[in-house]
Backbone as CSV, one residue per row, in Angstrom:
resi,resn,N_x,N_y,N_z,CA_x,CA_y,CA_z,C_x,C_y,C_z
1,MET,-36.373,-137.348,107.516,-35.584,-136.421,106.737,-34.893,-135.441,107.687
2,LYS,-33.592,-135.253,107.506,-32.856,-134.314,108.345,-33.330,-132.889,108.074
3,LYS,-33.148,-132.015,109.084,-33.572,-130.624,108.927,-32.901,-129.951,107.737
4,GLN,-31.598,-130.180,107.571,-30.882,-129.555,106.463,-31.420,-130.048,105.123
5,THR,-31.667,-131.340,105.013,-32.208,-131.899,103.777,-33.604,-131.365,103.523
6,ALA,-34.426,-131.298,104.565,-35.778,-130.765,104.416,-35.725,-129.300,103.991
7,GLY,-34.810,-128.548,104.570,-34.663,-127.146,104.202,-34.246,-126.976,102.748
8,LEU,-33.296,-127.798,102.297,-32.877,-127.743,100.899,-34.027,-128.116,99.979
9,PHE,-34.789,-129.143,100.369,-35.921,-129.563,99.544,-36.926,-128.419,99.407
10,LEU,-37.270,-127.795,100.520,-38.245,-126.698,100.475,-37.712,-125.503,99.690
11,LEU,-36.437,-125.181,99.863,-35.827,-124.093,99.115,-35.851,-124.390,97.613
12,GLY,-35.501,-125.604,97.252,-35.509,-125.988,95.841,-36.909,-126.006,95.254
13,ALA,-37.862,-126.522,96.009,-39.247,-126.594,95.530,-39.820,-125.196,95.327
14,GLY,-39.655,-124.349,96.321,-40.192,-122.993,96.219,-39.413,-122.135,95.246
15,GLY,-38.100,-122.219,95.325,-37.254,-121.400,94.459,-37.434,-121.719,92.990
16,TYR,-37.455,-123.012,92.665,-37.616,-123.369,91.253,-39.009,-123.013,90.753
17,SER,-40.014,-123.207,91.568,-41.376,-122.842,91.160,-41.470,-121.353,90.854
18,LEU,-40.894,-120.526,91.724,-40.914,-119.079,91.492,-40.121,-118.697,90.243
19,LEU,-38.982,-119.335,90.053,-38.177,-119.067,88.867,-38.938,-119.430,87.593
20,GLU,-39.603,-120.557,87.609,-40.352,-120.986,86.429,-41.543,-120.063,86.165
21,ILE,-42.206,-119.623,87.206,-43.315,-118.673,87.038,-42.793,-117.372,86.432
22,ALA,-41.632,-116.912,86.895,-41.045,-115.693,86.335,-40.638,-115.888,84.876
23,TRP,-40.141,-117.091,84.528,-39.632,-117.369,83.178,-40.754,-117.576,82.169
24,ARG,-41.749,-118.423,82.529,-42.784,-118.745,81.542,-44.213,-118.442,81.981
25,GLY,-44.357,-117.912,83.190,-45.670,-117.450,83.627,-46.499,-118.454,84.402
26,TYR,-46.029,-119.670,84.526,-46.750,-120.708,85.258,-45.791,-121.837,85.603
27,THR,-46.247,-122.723,86.462,-45.463,-123.907,86.801,-46.419,-125.071,86.985
28,HIS,-45.901,-126.201,87.352,-46.683,-127.421,87.571,-46.185,-128.037,88.867
29,TRP,-47.052,-128.672,89.610,-46.661,-129.224,90.913,-45.491,-130.202,90.805
30,THR,-45.369,-130.883,89.671,-44.250,-131.822,89.527,-42.911,-131.089,89.480
31,MET,-42.938,-129.840,89.046,-41.705,-129.057,88.993,-41.257,-128.650,90.391
32,ALA,-42.194,-128.429,91.282,-41.832,-128.144,92.674,-41.137,-129.355,93.280
33,LEU,-41.696,-130.526,93.070,-41.064,-131.747,93.597,-39.692,-131.970,92.973
34,THR,-39.601,-131.727,91.675,-38.323,-131.907,90.984,-37.294,-130.898,91.488
35,GLY,-37.698,-129.639,91.627,-36.779,-128.612,92.125,-36.257,-128.945,93.511
36,GLY,-37.125,-129.456,94.367,-36.701,-129.856,95.701,-35.720,-131.013,95.672
37,ALA,-36.048,-132.027,94.897,-35.169,-133.197,94.798,-33.821,-132.825,94.191
38,VAL,-33.843,-131.959,93.190,-32.596,-131.553,92.542,-31.700,-130.793,93.512
39,LEU,-32.255,-129.889,94.298,-31.411,-129.129,95.216,-30.806,-130.037,96.291
40,VAL,-31.546,-131.024,96.741,-30.979,-132.007,97.678,-29.828,-132.754,96.987
41,GLY,-30.048,-133.156,95.741,-28.998,-133.838,94.981,-27.777,-132.965,94.773
42,LEU,-28.000,-131.688,94.463,-26.872,-130.770,94.290,-26.099,-130.596,95.592
43,GLY,-26.814,-130.609,96.700,-26.147,-130.504,97.993,-25.195,-131.665,98.230
44,ARG,-25.622,-132.835,97.854,-24.747,-134.018,98.003,-23.608,-133.989,96.997
45,LEU,-23.931,-133.586,95.777,-22.911,-133.520,94.726,-21.846,-132.478,95.053
46,ARG,-22.256,-131.357,95.595,-21.324,-130.263,95.900,-20.182,-130.732,96.799
47,GLY,-20.504,-131.535,97.782,-19.461,-132.051,98.664,-18.477,-132.961,97.955
48,ARG,-18.952,-133.663,96.943,-18.083,-134.598,96.217,-17.175,-133.904,95.209
49,VAL,-17.582,-132.741,94.706,-16.800,-132.075,93.666,-16.176,-130.769,94.154
50,ARG,-16.145,-130.548,95.457,-15.680,-129.260,95.996,-14.239,-128.931,95.632
51,ASP,-13.417,-129.940,95.332,-12.020,-129.684,94.987,-11.801,-129.484,93.486
52,GLU,-12.860,-129.580,92.712,-12.760,-129.385,91.262,-12.745,-127.899,90.930
53,LYS,-12.383,-127.580,89.705,-12.396,-126.187,89.250,-13.836,-125.687,89.193
54,PRO,-14.040,-124.375,89.334,-15.401,-123.825,89.363,-16.273,-124.226,88.172
55,LEU,-15.731,-124.150,86.961,-16.538,-124.521,85.793,-16.938,-125.992,85.853
56,ALA,-16.031,-126.838,86.275,-16.341,-128.264,86.386,-17.455,-128.500,87.406
57,ARG,-17.428,-127.767,88.508,-18.488,-127.912,89.519,-19.833,-127.488,88.945
58,CYS,-19.841,-126.384,88.198,-21.103,-125.925,87.594,-21.607,-126.903,86.540
59,LEU,-20.694,-127.459,85.750,-21.094,-128.434,84.738,-21.627,-129.712,85.381
60,CYS,-21.045,-130.120,86.486,-21.572,-131.281,87.220,-22.987,-130.990,87.723
61,GLY,-23.198,-129.789,88.233,-24.531,-129.394,88.673,-25.517,-129.402,87.527
62,ALA,-25.111,-128.866,86.377,-25.979,-128.848,85.200,-26.301,-130.261,84.736
63,ALA,-25.324,-131.151,84.791,-25.562,-132.541,84.403,-26.581,-133.195,85.336
64,CYS,-26.478,-132.902,86.627,-27.431,-133.428,87.605,-28.839,-132.916,87.309
65,ILE,-28.957,-131.616,87.043,-30.269,-131.026,86.749,-30.829,-131.598,85.450
66,THR,-29.989,-131.699,84.425,-30.435,-132.215,83.129,-30.868,-133.670,83.238
67,ALA,-30.127,-134.463,83.992,-30.515,-135.870,84.184,-31.857,-135.966,84.894
68,ALA,-32.048,-135.155,85.917,-33.333,-135.159,86.628,-34.452,-134.714,85.695
69,GLU,-34.193,-133.688,84.894,-35.198,-133.201,83.950,-35.579,-134.300,82.955
70,TYR,-34.595,-135.047,82.492,-34.876,-136.124,81.543,-35.733,-137.219,82.182
71,VAL,-35.340,-137.652,83.367,-36.081,-138.723,84.049,-37.509,-138.274,84.375
72,VAL,-37.635,-137.083,84.934,-38.972,-136.574,85.268,-39.774,-136.344,83.999
73,GLY,-39.145,-135.780,82.973,-39.844,-135.546,81.715,-40.357,-136.823,81.093
74,CYS,-39.522,-137.843,81.045,-39.972,-139.119,80.487,-41.133,-139.687,81.294
75,THR,-41.099,-139.479,82.600,-42.168,-139.999,83.451,-43.450,-139.195,83.300
76,VAL,-43.386,-137.887,83.542,-44.627,-137.097,83.558,-45.152,-136.795,82.162
77,ASN,-44.255,-136.623,81.202,-44.705,-136.254,79.859,-44.965,-137.447,78.951
78,ARG,-44.104,-138.442,79.008,-44.232,-139.565,78.073,-45.045,-140.722,78.645
79,VAL,-44.873,-141.010,79.927,-45.617,-142.127,80.532,-47.016,-141.676,80.952
80,TYR,-47.087,-140.561,81.700,-48.383,-140.106,82.228,-49.071,-139.048,81.362
81,HIS,-48.436,-138.642,80.273,-49.031,-137.702,79.305,-49.553,-136.418,79.963
82,MET,-48.786,-135.876,80.905,-49.185,-134.647,81.586,-48.841,-133.404,80.771
83,ASN,-47.966,-133.541,79.776,-47.594,-132.431,78.889,-47.133,-131.191,79.654
84,VAL,-46.212,-131.401,80.593,-45.700,-130.298,81.401,-44.767,-129.424,80.556
85,TRP,-43.930,-130.015,79.707,-43.103,-129.268,78.774,-42.807,-130.126,77.565
86,ASP,-42.368,-129.463,76.497,-42.040,-130.147,75.256,-40.940,-129.355,74.550
87,TYR,-39.751,-129.914,74.524,-38.620,-129.264,73.863,-38.395,-129.822,72.460
88,SER,-39.382,-130.498,71.897,-39.179,-131.157,70.608,-38.860,-130.181,69.479
89,ARG,-39.154,-128.912,69.644,-38.825,-127.915,68.614,-37.455,-127.285,68.831
90,GLU,-36.805,-127.623,69.930,-35.472,-127.088,70.217,-34.409,-127.927,69.518
91,ARG,-33.359,-127.278,69.050,-32.251,-127.993,68.393,-31.572,-128.944,69.372
92,GLY,-31.236,-130.122,68.887,-30.473,-131.077,69.679,-31.241,-131.720,70.819
93,ASN,-32.579,-131.616,70.804,-33.359,-132.182,71.907,-33.263,-133.705,71.922
94,ILE,-33.499,-134.266,73.085,-33.564,-135.714,73.240,-34.984,-136.048,73.676
95,GLN,-35.710,-136.666,72.769,-37.096,-137.078,72.997,-37.985,-135.936,73.489
96,GLY,-37.619,-134.716,73.176,-38.412,-133.557,73.580,-38.335,-133.223,75.061
97,GLN,-37.464,-133.915,75.794,-37.405,-133.746,77.252,-36.256,-132.881,77.726
98,VAL,-35.143,-132.909,77.038,-33.989,-132.080,77.369,-33.402,-131.536,76.073
99,CYS,-32.664,-130.440,76.186,-32.017,-129.849,75.010,-30.795,-129.051,75.460
100,PRO,-29.866,-128.826,74.537,-28.643,-128.098,74.896,-28.894,-126.687,75.434
101,LYS,-29.880,-125.982,74.888,-30.138,-124.609,75.340,-30.446,-124.575,76.833
102,TYR,-31.319,-125.457,77.303,-31.658,-125.453,78.720,-30.568,-126.089,79.564
103,ALA,-29.829,-127.035,79.021,-28.695,-127.586,79.767,-27.679,-126.480,80.057
104,ALA,-27.478,-125.584,79.095,-26.573,-124.451,79.318,-27.133,-123.514,80.386
105,LEU,-28.431,-123.280,80.345,-29.041,-122.449,81.382,-28.929,-123.102,82.754
106,TRP,-28.998,-124.423,82.817,-28.866,-125.114,84.112,-27.467,-124.908,84.674
107,THR,-26.469,-124.734,83.799,-25.113,-124.448,84.281,-25.111,-123.134,85.061
108,LEU,-25.797,-122.136,84.524,-25.893,-120.846,85.213,-26.734,-120.964,86.480
109,LEU,-27.809,-121.730,86.406,-28.682,-121.905,87.567,-27.956,-122.638,88.698
110,ALA,-27.093,-123.577,88.344,-26.346,-124.347,89.346,-25.222,-123.530,89.984
111,ALA,-24.738,-122.527,89.286,-23.561,-121.787,89.744,-23.657,-121.241,91.169
112,PRO,-24.732,-120.539,91.539,-24.760,-119.991,92.906,-24.672,-121.068,93.986
113,PHE,-25.106,-122.251,93.674,-25.093,-123.323,94.668,-23.802,-124.140,94.601
114,MET,-23.251,-124.306,93.403,-22.080,-125.158,93.241,-20.751,-124.426,93.426
115,LEU,-20.729,-123.100,93.282,-19.461,-122.376,93.344,-18.883,-122.221,94.751
116,PRO,-19.674,-121.869,95.755,-19.058,-121.749,97.087,-18.512,-123.099,97.563
117,LYS,-17.349,-123.056,98.204,-16.781,-124.324,98.692,-17.370,-124.688,99.999
């Protein structure tokens, strides 16, 4: 793993874990891994969409985060029954793993990383 990629992974793992602890009071080790992987993915995505308008870049980041959340959620919650989160009570949820409310929040979360060129 390159130093830059490792640094992004660690920043994403630690940063997302701290954010989740601040938001809901606890986190799960799978969220650290997901946060790290997502930030590496956003780093790659950012280079591909750098010429797009700012809102489009943030929406691309949110789509990346939401897709990762869905895949990880289906794996840890539905396959391995770890019950890390459940959005089944949220409007517009998909299998209790993702929902529009958090997808919108991911747009804001992606902004600091996706906006600088």
